[in-house]
PDB file of N, CA, C and O in Angstrom:
ATOM      1  N   MET A   1     -23.402   6.418  -9.487  1.00  0.00           N
ATOM      2  CA  MET A   1     -22.762   5.544  -8.519  1.00  0.00           C
ATOM      3  C   MET A   1     -21.303   5.972  -8.336  1.00  0.00           C
ATOM      4  O   MET A   1     -20.652   6.453  -9.264  1.00  0.00           O
ATOM      5  N   HIS A   2     -20.829   5.784  -7.141  1.00  0.00           N
ATOM      6  CA  HIS A   2     -19.438   6.073  -6.787  1.00  0.00           C
ATOM      7  C   HIS A   2     -18.846   4.822  -6.155  1.00  0.00           C
ATOM      8  O   HIS A   2     -19.575   3.941  -5.699  1.00  0.00           O
ATOM      9  N   LEU A   3     -17.540   4.751  -6.132  1.00  0.00           N
ATOM     10  CA  LEU A   3     -16.843   3.655  -5.474  1.00  0.00           C
ATOM     11  C   LEU A   3     -16.303   4.161  -4.142  1.00  0.00           C
ATOM     12  O   LEU A   3     -15.518   5.109  -4.107  1.00  0.00           O
ATOM     13  N   ALA A   4     -16.724   3.532  -3.047  1.00  0.00           N
ATOM     14  CA  ALA A   4     -16.254   3.886  -1.712  1.00  0.00           C
ATOM     15  C   ALA A   4     -15.244   2.831  -1.271  1.00  0.00           C
ATOM     16  O   ALA A   4     -15.536   1.636  -1.303  1.00  0.00           O
ATOM     17  N   VAL A   5     -14.054   3.273  -0.858  1.00  0.00           N
ATOM     18  CA  VAL A   5     -12.982   2.352  -0.482  1.00  0.00           C
ATOM     19  C   VAL A   5     -12.641   2.567   0.990  1.00  0.00           C
ATOM     20  O   VAL A   5     -12.471   3.697   1.446  1.00  0.00           O
ATOM     21  N   PHE A   6     -12.547   1.465   1.716  1.00  0.00           N
ATOM     22  CA  PHE A   6     -12.221   1.497   3.142  1.00  0.00           C
ATOM     23  C   PHE A   6     -11.022   0.598   3.389  1.00  0.00           C
ATOM     24  O   PHE A   6     -10.974  -0.523   2.883  1.00  0.00           O
ATOM     25  N   THR A   7     -10.052   1.075   4.162  1.00  0.00           N
ATOM     26  CA  THR A   7      -8.870   0.287   4.489  1.00  0.00           C
ATOM     27  C   THR A   7      -8.710   0.230   6.003  1.00  0.00           C
ATOM     28  O   THR A   7      -8.727   1.261   6.676  1.00  0.00           O
ATOM     29  N   ASN A   8      -8.557  -0.961   6.526  1.00  0.00           N
ATOM     30  CA  ASN A   8      -8.271  -1.151   7.943  1.00  0.00           C
ATOM     31  C   ASN A   8      -6.776  -0.948   8.114  1.00  0.00           C
ATOM     32  O   ASN A   8      -5.975  -1.741   7.619  1.00  0.00           O
ATOM     33  N   THR A   9      -6.396   0.124   8.821  1.00  0.00           N
ATOM     34  CA  THR A   9      -4.972   0.465   8.942  1.00  0.00           C
ATOM     35  C   THR A   9      -4.233  -0.406   9.949  1.00  0.00           C
ATOM     36  O   THR A   9      -3.014  -0.295  10.077  1.00  0.00           O
ATOM     37  N   GLU A  10      -4.936  -1.255  10.654  1.00  0.00           N
ATOM     38  CA  GLU A  10      -4.281  -2.211  11.557  1.00  0.00           C
ATOM     39  C   GLU A  10      -3.974  -3.525  10.835  1.00  0.00           C
ATOM     40  O   GLU A  10      -2.914  -4.116  11.042  1.00  0.00           O
ATOM     41  N   THR A  11      -4.897  -3.978   9.992  1.00  0.00           N
ATOM     42  CA  THR A  11      -4.742  -5.293   9.355  1.00  0.00           C
ATOM     43  C   THR A  11      -4.369  -5.230   7.878  1.00  0.00           C
ATOM     44  O   THR A  11      -3.840  -6.198   7.333  1.00  0.00           O
ATOM     45  N   GLY A  12      -4.639  -4.096   7.223  1.00  0.00           N
ATOM     46  CA  GLY A  12      -4.365  -3.985   5.792  1.00  0.00           C
ATOM     47  C   GLY A  12      -5.480  -4.515   4.917  1.00  0.00           C
ATOM     48  O   GLY A  12      -5.300  -4.651   3.707  1.00  0.00           O
ATOM     49  N   GLN A  13      -6.632  -4.817   5.504  1.00  0.00           N
ATOM     50  CA  GLN A  13      -7.753  -5.295   4.700  1.00  0.00           C
ATOM     51  C   GLN A  13      -8.405  -4.111   4.004  1.00  0.00           C
ATOM     52  O   GLN A  13      -8.731  -3.107   4.638  1.00  0.00           O
ATOM     53  N   ALA A  14      -8.592  -4.237   2.695  1.00  0.00           N
ATOM     54  CA  ALA A  14      -9.237  -3.189   1.905  1.00  0.00           C
ATOM     55  C   ALA A  14     -10.553  -3.724   1.358  1.00  0.00           C
ATOM     56  O   ALA A  14     -10.634  -4.850   0.868  1.00  0.00           O
ATOM     57  N   ARG A  15     -11.578  -2.890   1.453  1.00  0.00           N
ATOM     58  CA  ARG A  15     -12.896  -3.234   0.916  1.00  0.00           C
ATOM     59  C   ARG A  15     -13.393  -2.060   0.089  1.00  0.00           C
ATOM     60  O   ARG A  15     -13.206  -0.900   0.458  1.00  0.00           O
ATOM     61  N   ALA A  16     -14.024  -2.372  -1.028  1.00  0.00           N
ATOM     62  CA  ALA A  16     -14.615  -1.341  -1.882  1.00  0.00           C
ATOM     63  C   ALA A  16     -16.060  -1.721  -2.167  1.00  0.00           C
ATOM     64  O   ALA A  16     -16.370  -2.876  -2.461  1.00  0.00           O
ATOM     65  N   PHE A  17     -16.926  -0.739  -2.073  1.00  0.00           N
ATOM     66  CA  PHE A  17     -18.357  -0.921  -2.309  1.00  0.00           C
ATOM     67  C   PHE A  17     -18.833   0.137  -3.294  1.00  0.00           C
ATOM     68  O   PHE A  17     -18.262   1.224  -3.380  1.00  0.00           O
ATOM     69  N   TRP A  18     -19.886  -0.193  -4.035  1.00  0.00           N
ATOM     70  CA  TRP A  18     -20.569   0.829  -4.804  1.00  0.00           C
ATOM     71  C   TRP A  18     -21.409   1.632  -3.830  1.00  0.00           C
ATOM     72  O   TRP A  18     -21.960   1.090  -2.872  1.00  0.00           O
ATOM     73  N   GLN A  19     -21.502   2.927  -4.082  1.00  0.00           N
ATOM     74  CA  GLN A  19     -22.238   3.838  -3.215  1.00  0.00           C
ATOM     75  C   GLN A  19     -23.212   4.633  -4.082  1.00  0.00           C
ATOM     76  O   GLN A  19     -22.821   5.202  -5.101  1.00  0.00           O
ATOM     77  N   ASP A  20     -24.490   4.669  -3.674  1.00  0.00           N
ATOM     78  CA  ASP A  20     -25.484   5.401  -4.461  1.00  0.00           C
ATOM     79  C   ASP A  20     -25.409   6.905  -4.186  1.00  0.00           C
ATOM     80  O   ASP A  20     -24.615   7.355  -3.359  1.00  0.00           O
ATOM     81  N   SER A  21     -26.241   7.673  -4.887  1.00  0.00           N
ATOM     82  CA  SER A  21     -26.186   9.134  -4.780  1.00  0.00           C
ATOM     83  C   SER A  21     -26.596   9.655  -3.402  1.00  0.00           C
ATOM     84  O   SER A  21     -26.327  10.810  -3.074  1.00  0.00           O
ATOM     85  N   ASP A  22     -27.248   8.810  -2.589  1.00  0.00           N
ATOM     86  CA  ASP A  22     -27.600   9.191  -1.221  1.00  0.00           C
ATOM     87  C   ASP A  22     -26.518   8.818  -0.213  1.00  0.00           C
ATOM     88  O   ASP A  22     -26.665   9.087   0.979  1.00  0.00           O
ATOM     89  N   GLY A  23     -25.440   8.204  -0.677  1.00  0.00           N
ATOM     90  CA  GLY A  23     -24.345   7.817   0.206  1.00  0.00           C
ATOM     91  C   GLY A  23     -24.474   6.428   0.788  1.00  0.00           C
ATOM     92  O   GLY A  23     -23.656   6.031   1.618  1.00  0.00           O
ATOM     93  N   ASN A  24     -25.490   5.675   0.369  1.00  0.00           N
ATOM     94  CA  ASN A  24     -25.691   4.314   0.875  1.00  0.00           C
ATOM     95  C   ASN A  24     -24.810   3.323   0.131  1.00  0.00           C
ATOM     96  O   ASN A  24     -24.667   3.408  -1.089  1.00  0.00           O
ATOM     97  N   LEU A  25     -24.214   2.376   0.867  1.00  0.00           N
ATOM     98  CA  LEU A  25     -23.436   1.318   0.241  1.00  0.00           C
ATOM     99  C   LEU A  25     -24.398   0.324  -0.379  1.00  0.00           C
ATOM    100  O   LEU A  25     -25.404  -0.041   0.228  1.00  0.00           O
ATOM    101  N   VAL A  26     -24.082  -0.117  -1.601  1.00  0.00           N
ATOM    102  CA  VAL A  26     -24.980  -0.976  -2.365  1.00  0.00           C
ATOM    103  C   VAL A  26     -24.353  -2.350  -2.549  1.00  0.00           C
ATOM    104  O   VAL A  26     -23.258  -2.464  -3.101  1.00  0.00           O
ATOM    105  N   GLY A  27     -25.039  -3.394  -2.091  1.00  0.00           N
ATOM    106  CA  GLY A  27     -24.612  -4.769  -2.343  1.00  0.00           C
ATOM    107  C   GLY A  27     -23.381  -5.195  -1.572  1.00  0.00           C
ATOM    108  O   GLY A  27     -22.987  -4.575  -0.584  1.00  0.00           O
ATOM    109  N   ASN A  28     -22.792  -6.263  -2.052  1.00  0.00           N
ATOM    110  CA  ASN A  28     -21.591  -6.842  -1.450  1.00  0.00           C
ATOM    111  C   ASN A  28     -20.359  -6.092  -1.931  1.00  0.00           C
ATOM    112  O   ASN A  28     -20.409  -5.410  -2.954  1.00  0.00           O
ATOM    113  N   PRO A  29     -19.242  -6.211  -1.196  1.00  0.00           N
ATOM    114  CA  PRO A  29     -18.024  -5.518  -1.640  1.00  0.00           C
ATOM    115  C   PRO A  29     -17.560  -6.022  -3.004  1.00  0.00           C
ATOM    116  O   PRO A  29     -17.623  -7.218  -3.287  1.00  0.00           O
ATOM    117  N   VAL A  30     -17.093  -5.100  -3.845  1.00  0.00           N
ATOM    118  CA  VAL A  30     -16.526  -5.487  -5.137  1.00  0.00           C
ATOM    119  C   VAL A  30     -15.060  -5.851  -4.985  1.00  0.00           C
ATOM    120  O   VAL A  30     -14.486  -6.519  -5.845  1.00  0.00           O
ATOM    121  N   VAL A  31     -14.451  -5.408  -3.884  1.00  0.00           N
ATOM    122  CA  VAL A  31     -13.094  -5.798  -3.504  1.00  0.00           C
ATOM    123  C   VAL A  31     -13.127  -6.102  -2.010  1.00  0.00           C
ATOM    124  O   VAL A  31     -13.695  -5.338  -1.229  1.00  0.00           O
ATOM    125  N   ASP A  32     -12.523  -7.209  -1.621  1.00  0.00           N
ATOM    126  CA  ASP A  32     -12.434  -7.582  -0.208  1.00  0.00           C
ATOM    127  C   ASP A  32     -11.146  -8.385  -0.063  1.00  0.00           C
ATOM    128  O   ASP A  32     -11.167  -9.615  -0.028  1.00  0.00           O
ATOM    129  N   GLU A  33     -10.024  -7.671   0.023  1.00  0.00           N
ATOM    130  CA  GLU A  33      -8.705  -8.307  -0.012  1.00  0.00           C
ATOM    131  C   GLU A  33      -7.759  -7.639   0.979  1.00  0.00           C
ATOM    132  O   GLU A  33      -8.006  -6.532   1.457  1.00  0.00           O
ATOM    133  N   PHE A  34      -6.687  -8.332   1.266  1.00  0.00           N
ATOM    134  CA  PHE A  34      -5.615  -7.758   2.068  1.00  0.00           C
ATOM    135  C   PHE A  34      -4.573  -7.151   1.139  1.00  0.00           C
ATOM    136  O   PHE A  34      -4.280  -7.700   0.077  1.00  0.00           O
ATOM    137  N   ILE A  35      -4.018  -6.019   1.544  1.00  0.00           N
ATOM    138  CA  ILE A  35      -2.993  -5.348   0.754  1.00  0.00           C
ATOM    139  C   ILE A  35      -1.690  -6.133   0.884  1.00  0.00           C
ATOM    140  O   ILE A  35      -1.234  -6.385   1.999  1.00  0.00           O
ATOM    141  N   PRO A  36      -1.082  -6.525  -0.244  1.00  0.00           N
ATOM    142  CA  PRO A  36       0.177  -7.284  -0.176  1.00  0.00           C
ATOM    143  C   PRO A  36       1.284  -6.465   0.500  1.00  0.00           C
ATOM    144  O   PRO A  36       1.366  -5.251   0.309  1.00  0.00           O
ATOM    145  N   GLN A  37       2.119  -7.125   1.277  1.00  0.00           N
ATOM    146  CA  GLN A  37       3.247  -6.495   1.977  1.00  0.00           C
ATOM    147  C   GLN A  37       2.801  -5.265   2.770  1.00  0.00           C
ATOM    148  O   GLN A  37       3.515  -4.262   2.819  1.00  0.00           O
ATOM    149  N   PHE A  38       1.626  -5.343   3.387  1.00  0.00           N
ATOM    150  CA  PHE A  38       1.055  -4.193   4.092  1.00  0.00           C
ATOM    151  C   PHE A  38       1.944  -3.710   5.235  1.00  0.00           C
ATOM    152  O   PHE A  38       2.169  -2.507   5.367  1.00  0.00           O
ATOM    153  N   GLU A  39       2.452  -4.621   6.061  1.00  0.00           N
ATOM    154  CA  GLU A  39       3.269  -4.211   7.205  1.00  0.00           C
ATOM    155  C   GLU A  39       4.517  -3.469   6.753  1.00  0.00           C
ATOM    156  O   GLU A  39       4.913  -2.480   7.370  1.00  0.00           O
ATOM    157  N   GLU A  40       5.141  -3.944   5.674  1.00  0.00           N
ATOM    158  CA  GLU A  40       6.333  -3.279   5.143  1.00  0.00           C
ATOM    159  C   GLU A  40       5.986  -1.875   4.638  1.00  0.00           C
ATOM    160  O   GLU A  40       6.700  -0.913   4.920  1.00  0.00           O
ATOM    161  N   ALA A  41       4.887  -1.769   3.890  1.00  0.00           N
ATOM    162  CA  ALA A  41       4.469  -0.465   3.372  1.00  0.00           C
ATOM    163  C   ALA A  41       4.104   0.482   4.509  1.00  0.00           C
ATOM    164  O   ALA A  41       4.453   1.662   4.481  1.00  0.00           O
ATOM    165  N   LYS A  42       3.404  -0.040   5.502  1.00  0.00           N
ATOM    166  CA  LYS A  42       3.000   0.779   6.649  1.00  0.00           C
ATOM    167  C   LYS A  42       4.231   1.317   7.380  1.00  0.00           C
ATOM    168  O   LYS A  42       4.251   2.479   7.786  1.00  0.00           O
ATOM    169  N   SER A  43       5.253   0.481   7.550  1.00  0.00           N
ATOM    170  CA  SER A  43       6.483   0.887   8.215  1.00  0.00           C
ATOM    171  C   SER A  43       7.213   1.967   7.415  1.00  0.00           C
ATOM    172  O   SER A  43       7.668   2.961   7.979  1.00  0.00           O
ATOM    173  N   LEU A  44       7.321   1.768   6.102  1.00  0.00           N
ATOM    174  CA  LEU A  44       8.011   2.747   5.257  1.00  0.00           C
ATOM    175  C   LEU A  44       7.296   4.093   5.271  1.00  0.00           C
ATOM    176  O   LEU A  44       7.942   5.138   5.345  1.00  0.00           O
ATOM    177  N   ILE A  45       5.982   4.073   5.201  1.00  0.00           N
ATOM    178  CA  ILE A  45       5.212   5.321   5.213  1.00  0.00           C
ATOM    179  C   ILE A  45       5.360   6.010   6.564  1.00  0.00           C
ATOM    180  O   ILE A  45       5.537   7.226   6.628  1.00  0.00           O
ATOM    181  N   GLY A  46       5.289   5.235   7.643  1.00  0.00           N
ATOM    182  CA  GLY A  46       5.460   5.802   8.973  1.00  0.00           C
ATOM    183  C   GLY A  46       6.804   6.466   9.148  1.00  0.00           C
ATOM    184  O   GLY A  46       6.887   7.559   9.708  1.00  0.00           O
ATOM    185  N   LYS A  47       7.867   5.820   8.677  1.00  0.00           N
ATOM    186  CA  LYS A  47       9.214   6.397   8.758  1.00  0.00           C
ATOM    187  C   LYS A  47       9.322   7.673   7.920  1.00  0.00           C
ATOM    188  O   LYS A  47       9.946   8.648   8.338  1.00  0.00           O
ATOM    189  N   ALA A  48       8.717   7.656   6.747  1.00  0.00           N
ATOM    190  CA  ALA A  48       8.784   8.833   5.864  1.00  0.00           C
ATOM    191  C   ALA A  48       8.063  10.020   6.499  1.00  0.00           C
ATOM    192  O   ALA A  48       8.529  11.155   6.401  1.00  0.00           O
ATOM    193  N   LEU A  49       6.928   9.761   7.149  1.00  0.00           N
ATOM    194  CA  LEU A  49       6.178  10.844   7.778  1.00  0.00           C
ATOM    195  C   LEU A  49       6.887  11.394   9.019  1.00  0.00           C
ATOM    196  O   LEU A  49       6.721  12.564   9.363  1.00  0.00           O
ATOM    197  N   LYS A  50       7.677  10.549   9.689  1.00  0.00           N
ATOM    198  CA  LYS A  50       8.426  10.990  10.863  1.00  0.00           C
ATOM    199  C   LYS A  50       9.746  11.658  10.489  1.00  0.00           C
ATOM    200  O   LYS A  50      10.382  12.312  11.316  1.00  0.00           O
ATOM    201  N   GLY A  51      10.149  11.481   9.225  1.00  0.00           N
ATOM    202  CA  GLY A  51      11.394  12.067   8.761  1.00  0.00           C
ATOM    203  C   GLY A  51      12.621  11.233   9.105  1.00  0.00           C
ATOM    204  O   GLY A  51      13.743  11.740   9.090  1.00  0.00           O
ATOM    205  N   ASN A  52      12.409   9.937   9.420  1.00  0.00           N
ATOM    206  CA  ASN A  52      13.535   9.047   9.759  1.00  0.00           C
ATOM    207  C   ASN A  52      13.957   8.242   8.550  1.00  0.00           C
ATOM    208  O   ASN A  52      14.886   7.439   8.636  1.00  0.00           O
TER     209      ASN A  52
END
């Protein structure tokens, strides 16, 4: 089993699912939360990538 993590880059919602050896997601998400201070982090990362 592997852990597959998905993040919505517009809202900051992160979900993690177990994934079987065939790549299928198994069961309900083991994490289904919003990233704290997402807008602030998104802004800082964007500025760093632009070099500002």
